DRENLUMLUM-303634 format. One line per field, with one value per residue (C-alpha): residue in one letter; residue number from 1; x negated, y, z negated. Coordinates in steps of 0.2 Angstrom, whole numbers, plus 2048, in hexadecimal, padded with zeros to 3 digits. Layout:
BEGIN
r = (A:...)
k = (NUM:...)
east = (X:...)
north = (Y:...)
up = (Z:...)
This chain:
BEGIN
r = (M:L:Y:H:S:T:T:N:P:A:H:R:V:D:L:K:E:A:I:L:R:S:L:P:P:D:N:G:L:Y:M:P:D:T:L:P:V:L:G:P:E:F:W:A:I:W:R:E:L:T:F:Q:E:I:G:Y:A:V:A:H:A:F:F:H:E:D:V:P:A:A:A:L:K:E:I:V:E:G:T:L:S:F:D:A:P:L:I:T:L:A:P:G:D:H:I:L:E:L:F:H:G:P:T:L:A:F:K:D:F:G:A:R:F:M:A:R:L:M:A:W:L:T:R:G:E:D:R:E:L:T:V:L:V:A:T:S:G:D:T:G:G:A:V:A:S:A:F:H:R:V:K:G:T:R:V:I:I:L:Y:P:K:G:K:V:S:G:L:Q:E:K:Q:L:T:T:L:G:D:N:I:T:A:L:E:I:D:G:T:F:D:D:C:Q:R:L:V:K:S:A:F:L:D:R:E:L:S:E:R:L:N:L:T:S:A:N:S:I:N:L:S:R:L:V:P:Q:S:F:Y:Y:I:H:S:A:R:Q:L:P:E:G:I:E:P:V:F:V:I:P:S:G:N:F:G:N:L:T:A:G:L:L:A:L:Q:L:G:L:P:V:K:K:F:L:A:A:T:N:A:N:D:V:V:P:A:Y:L:K:T:G:D:Y:Q:P:R:P:S:T:A:T:I:S:N:A:M:D:V:G:A:P:S:N:F:A:R:M:Q:A:L:F:G:N:S:W:E:A:M:R:G:K:I:E:G:M:A:F:T:D:D:Q:T:R:A:A:V:R:E:V:K:S:L:Y:D:Y:E:I:D:P:H:G:A:V:G:W:L:A:A:R:K:W:R:A:A:H:P:G:N:A:T:I:T:L:E:T:A:H:P:A:K:F:L:D:V:M:E:Q:E:I:G:K:G:V:V:E:I:P:E:R:L:A:I:L:A:D:R:E:K:V:A:I:Q:L:P:A:D:E:A:A:F:K:A:W:L:R)
k = (1:2:3:4:5:6:7:8:9:10:11:12:13:14:15:16:17:18:19:20:21:22:23:24:25:26:27:28:29:30:31:32:33:34:35:36:37:38:39:40:41:42:43:44:45:46:47:48:49:50:51:52:53:54:55:56:57:58:59:60:61:62:63:64:65:66:67:68:69:70:71:72:73:74:75:76:77:78:79:80:81:82:83:84:85:86:87:88:89:90:91:92:93:94:95:96:97:98:99:100:101:102:103:104:105:106:107:108:109:110:111:112:113:114:115:116:117:118:119:120:121:122:123:124:125:126:127:128:129:130:131:132:133:134:135:136:137:138:139:140:141:142:143:144:145:146:147:148:149:150:151:152:153:154:155:156:157:158:159:160:161:162:163:164:165:166:167:168:169:170:171:172:173:174:175:176:177:178:179:180:181:182:183:184:185:186:187:188:189:190:191:192:193:194:195:196:197:198:199:200:201:202:203:204:205:206:207:208:209:210:211:212:213:214:215:216:217:218:219:220:221:222:223:224:225:226:227:228:229:230:231:232:233:234:235:236:237:238:239:240:241:242:243:244:245:246:247:248:249:250:251:252:253:254:255:256:257:258:259:260:261:262:263:264:265:266:267:268:269:270:271:272:273:274:275:276:277:278:279:280:281:282:283:284:285:286:287:288:289:290:291:292:293:294:295:296:297:298:299:300:301:302:303:304:305:306:307:308:309:310:311:312:313:314:315:316:317:318:319:320:321:322:323:324:325:326:327:328:329:330:331:332:333:334:335:336:337:338:339:340:341:342:343:344:345:346:347:348:349:350:351:352:353:354:355:356:357:358:359:360:361:362:363:364:365:366:367:368:369:370:371:372:373:374:375:376:377:378:379:380:381:382:383:384:385:386:387:388:389:390:391:392:393:394:395:396:397:398:399:400:401:402:403:404:405:406:407:408:409:410:411:412:413:414:415:416:417:418:419:420:421:422:423:424:425:426:427:428:429:430)
east = (E1F:E30:E38:E44:E4F:E48:E5C:E5F:E4F:E5C:E5D:E4D:E4A:E39:E2E:E38:E48:E3F:E36:E44:E53:E49:E55:E5F:E71:E72:E6A:E59:E47:E3E:E2F:E23:E27:E15:E0A:DF9:DE8:DD7:DCA:DB9:DB1:DB9:DB7:DA3:DA1:DAE:DA4:D9A:DAB:DB1:DC3:DC8:DC1:DCA:DDA:DD9:DD4:DE5:DEE:DEB:DEE:DFF:E05:DFA:E07:E12:E06:DF8:DE4:DE2:DF3:DF1:DDE:DE5:DF3:DE7:DDA:DE7:DED:DDC:DD5:DD4:DC9:DD0:DBF:DBC:DB5:DAC:DB2:DA7:DA2:DAF:DBC:DC0:DCD:DD1:DD7:DE6:DE9:DDD:DEC:DF5:E03:DF6:DFE:DFB:E0C:E01:DF9:E0C:E14:E07:E06:E18:E19:E0D:E14:E25:E20:E18:E28:E35:E28:E31:E42:E4E:E57:E55:E4F:E56:E49:E52:E48:E4C:E3E:E39:E2B:E1E:E25:E30:E21:E17:E25:E29:E18:E15:E25:E26:E28:E24:E30:E41:E41:E4A:E48:E53:E4D:E59:E50:E57:E5B:E4F:E47:E37:E2A:E2A:E1C:E22:E35:E2B:E22:E35:E3F:E33:E2F:E3F:E3F:E44:E43:E53:E55:E61:E61:E6A:E74:E6E:E5F:E53:E5C:E6C:E62:E5C:E6D:E74:E66:E67:E7C:E79:E6E:E7C:E88:E84:E8F:E85:E76:E77:E7E:E73:E65:E5E:E4E:E47:E36:E37:E2E:E3B:E33:E26:E1B:E18:E10:E05:DF9:DFA:DF0:DE2:DDB:DDD:DCD:DC6:DC2:DC0:DB4:DA9:DA7:D97:D98:DA1:DAB:DC0:DC9:DD6:DE1:DEC:DFB:E06:E17:E27:E30:E21:E1D:E0A:E09:E10:E05:DF6:E01:DFF:DEB:DEA:DF3:DE6:DDA:DD4:DCD:DD6:DD4:DE6:DF2:DF8:E0A:E08:E1B:E21:E31:E3A:E31:E3E:E2F:E23:E33:E38:E23:E26:E37:E3B:E4B:E4E:E5A:E5B:E60:E63:E52:E4C:E44:E32:E22:E1D:E2B:E27:E27:E38:E41:E4E:E50:E41:E45:E36:E39:E3F:E2F:E26:E32:E2F:E1B:E1C:E29:E35:E2B:E29:E1E:E12:E17:E11:E01:DFB:E03:E05:E11:E0D:E18:E13:E1E:E1A:E14:E05:E05:E01:DF4:DEB:DEA:DE1:DD6:DD0:DCC:DC2:DB9:DB6:DB9:DC4:DD6:DE2:DF4:E03:E05:DF3:DF3:E00:DF5:DE6:DED:DF0:DDF:DD6:DE5:DDD:DCB:DCE:DD4:DC7:DB8:DAC:DBC:DBC:DCB:DD1:DDD:DE9:DEA:DF7:DF9:DF1:DF3:DF6:E06:E0B:E06:E10:E0B:DFA:DF9:E02:DF4:DE3:DE6:DED:DE0:DD7:DDF:DDB:DE8:DE4:DE9:DF4:E00:DFD:E03:E14:E18:E20:E28:E3C:E44:E51:E5C:E6E:E76:E82:E88:E82:E90:E8E:E9F:E98:E88:E8D:E9A:E8B:E83:E91)
north = (305:2FC:2EB:2E3:2D4:2C2:2BF:2D2:2DD:2EB:2ED:2F5:2FD:306:2FD:300:2F8:2EA:2E6:2EA:2E4:2D5:2CD:2D7:2D6:2C9:2BB:2BE:2C1:2D2:2D3:2E1:2E9:2EA:2D9:2E3:2DB:2DF:2E6:2E1:2EC:2E1:2D0:2D6:2D8:2CD:2BD:2CB:2D3:2CF:2C9:2D8:2E1:2D3:2D7:2EB:2E8:2DC:2E7:2F7:2F0:2EB:2F9:308:312:313:310:31C:314:318:30F:2FF:2FD:2FE:2F1:2E5:2E8:2E2:2D4:2CE:2CC:2B9:2AF:2A2:297:288:279:26D:25A:253:25B:262:25E:26F:273:286:287:294:291:29D:2A9:2AD:2A0:292:293:298:2A6:2B2:2BA:2BE:2C2:2CD:2D8:2D7:2DF:2EC:2F2:2F3:2FD:309:30A:30F:31A:32A:31E:31C:30D:2FC:2F0:2E1:2D1:2C1:2B0:2A0:293:282:282:28F:29F:2A1:2A1:2AC:2B9:2B8:2BB:2C9:2D3:2CF:2E0:2E9:2FA:2FC:2E9:2DC:2CA:2BB:2AA:29C:28B:277:26F:261:263:26D:267:26A:277:281:281:289:297:29B:299:29F:2B2:2BB:2CD:2D3:2C0:2B6:2A4:29C:289:283:273:270:270:27D:280:284:290:297:29A:2A2:2AE:2B2:2B3:2C2:2CB:2C8:2CF:2E0:2E9:2DB:2E0:2F5:2F3:2EA:2F1:2DF:2DA:2C8:2C2:2B1:2B1:2B8:2C7:2CD:2D5:2C3:2BC:2C9:2C7:2B4:2B8:2BF:2AE:2A6:2B3:2B1:29F:29D:2AA:29E:290:290:29D:296:289:28D:284:279:280:272:27A:26F:277:278:28C:290:29F:299:293:2A3:2AD:2A3:2A6:2B9:2B6:2AF:2BE:2C9:2C1:2B3:2A4:296:284:27E:27F:26D:26E:260:25D:24F:245:257:257:263:26C:25E:257:266:267:255:257:26B:266:26F:267:26F:263:260:25F:24F:24F:24A:24A:259:263:274:26E:268:273:26C:27E:288:29C:2A0:293:2A3:2AC:29F:2A0:2B2:2B2:2A5:2AD:29F:293:281:27D:28C:288:276:27B:284:279:267:261:251:247:23D:232:234:222:22B:23A:230:226:236:23D:22D:22C:23E:23D:22B:232:244:243:251:255:259:25E:254:263:264:251:252:25F:254:245:24F:256:245:23E:24D:24D:238:23E:24E:24A:258:265:26D:26C:279:272:27D:278:283:27F:279:266:26A:270:25C:255:247:242:245:239:22B:22A:231:22E:238:245:247:256:264:271:283:28C:298:288:280:28C:28C:27A:27D:28D:28D:28C:298:295:299:28B:28F:284:284:28F:2A1:2A8:2A2:2A8:2BA:2BA:2B8:2C6:2D1)
up = (8CD:8CF:8CD:8D6:8D4:8DA:8DF:8E6:8EB:8EF:8DC:8D5:8C4:8BB:8B0:8A0:8A6:8AC:89D:88F:899:89E:8AB:8B8:8B9:8C8:8BD:8C8:8C0:8C3:8CE:8D1:8E2:8E6:8DF:8DC:8E0:8D8:8E3:8E9:8DB:8CF:8D7:8D8:8C5:8BE:8B7:8AE:8A4:895:891:88B:89A:8A7:89E:89E:8B2:8B5:8AA:8B3:8C4:8BF:8B3:8B6:8BF:8AF:8A0:89D:89C:889:885:891:889:879:87B:883:876:869:872:877:864:866:874:880:880:890:889:894:890:89F:8B0:8B7:8AA:8A1:894:890:87D:87D:86B:862:85E:84D:852:85C:86D:87D:87B:86F:880:887:876:86E:880:883:86F:873:882:87D:86E:879:886:877:86E:866:867:858:860:859:866:866:86C:872:875:877:874:875:869:86B:873:862:857:861:864:851:84D:859:854:841:838:846:842:84F:855:84E:856:859:85D:864:864:867:856:854:864:85D:852:83E:83D:84D:844:836:83F:847:836:828:82C:826:827:838:841:843:848:84F:84E:860:85F:872:87D:880:891:886:87D:88C:893:884:886:898:893:887:893:8A3:896:89C:88C:87F:885:885:874:86B:878:87A:882:885:880:88C:89A:8A5:89E:8AB:89B:896:8A4:8A8:89A:89D:8AE:8A4:89E:8AF:8B6:8A3:8A5:8B9:8B7:8AA:8B8:8C4:8D1:8E1:8D8:8DA:8CC:8CD:8BE:8B5:8AD:8A0:8A6:8A0:8A5:8B1:8AA:8A7:8B8:8C0:8B6:8C0:8CF:8CC:8C8:8DA:8DF:8D7:8E1:8D5:8DF:8DD:8E5:8DF:8D0:8C9:8C1:8B2:8AC:8A0:8A6:8A9:8B9:8C3:8CC:8D1:8D9:8E3:8E7:8EF:8F6:8F9:8F1:8DF:8D2:8C1:8B5:8A2:899:891:880:87F:874:87E:879:87F:88F:890:89C:8A9:8B1:8B1:8B0:8BA:8C8:8D2:8D0:8D7:8E5:8E8:8E7:8F6:8FF:8FD:907:900:90B:905:8F3:8F6:8FF:8ED:8E0:8DD:8D0:8C6:8B7:8AB:89D:88A:889:896:88D:87B:885:88A:878:875:882:87F:86F:871:882:87B:869:86C:867:875:871:87A:886:889:88B:89A:8A2:8A0:8A9:8B8:8B6:8B6:8C3:8D0:8CE:8D1:8E3:8E3:8DE:8D9:8D7:8C7:8BB:8AE:8A3:898:886:883:86F:860:85D:84B:852:857:846:848:85A:857:847:850:85D:854:843:833:82D:83F:844:838:836:837:826:830:833:822:819:822:81B:80A:810:812:824:826:833:83B:844:854:861:872:878:87F:878:864:86A:86F:861:854:85E:85C)
């Protein structure tokens, strides 16, 4: 399989180049030349398959031309060592819990798969791989965990100063070894811009053997499509889900679109955002206007220039009408989000984090207008990662802190502070 740039389809590379170089030199994003479809033999039995069997079928559809079956099975089984349970709050109101991995966030699926695929692609090589990643909260922790002490790799994580939660920051800054954290005096968009600038500097990228662990890397998105199929199969036969995705960089929603392309029946995707509503605004008007991000209590969604928007456009043939026919955008304020955290706890005795709360608000709004539809809201992170907000809304001691988070509290933060300046960042890299 060859992969082309969304900016210049004539620029085509093989799988290894697409995954390890991550970003085309024209600042586009890599897409497969041919989008795979799972055949009728899969859809005849999909409801009886295990999570791992679904994952292997999807991975095989994308990568079988380049990765042997035995290696793919090992990668998938190593990735899916934990479940993504579907929880029903009320008839038609479902929550997909994606926080049962090692760092308690949905990013664990993509990061673990990516680390294993990169290890296979670089097998037998003795050149160190530098994994560069920008994070608005959960990506950095997941990538740090997936690559920690992996031989032949070093990880550099950029995160915005003062704009991630305390426990998220500890996940980024306390592992040491081959993990380095850079605290950037700016926003997530600044961090993302710095990462892209390093990749677009081809001399620097080649010298440091750079690769990205952000969702600009296609290997992050493919494994995230696994849980769309896994959750939909748990609904009664004949029910097409409405997937509700709390969205920032839109990698998670793009993964859902890949599942749709594979053949998964989906009634609608709801792109639920906080005040950073660039995509919902586009879906309403057809006018795409990236802007500086705004800080909110759902910090992982504080993105003003979503990198995966180019892939979303490509998947819909650059048609605004086609995109808005399948995706509806909704945006909510911090006050609405706080109220939703309280309401979900009061109604269902369920603790939902601020990101999931944004999604639940969109799901409720949709069901009010479309009675009888079944919504699946992606709960992307454990509420304990946002303890300040949770305690303010539902009280202290209500949210149980998992041990793997609790042990971080007393660890010393180690981070290098840098300005949001491309020249300073590249000088540090050199």
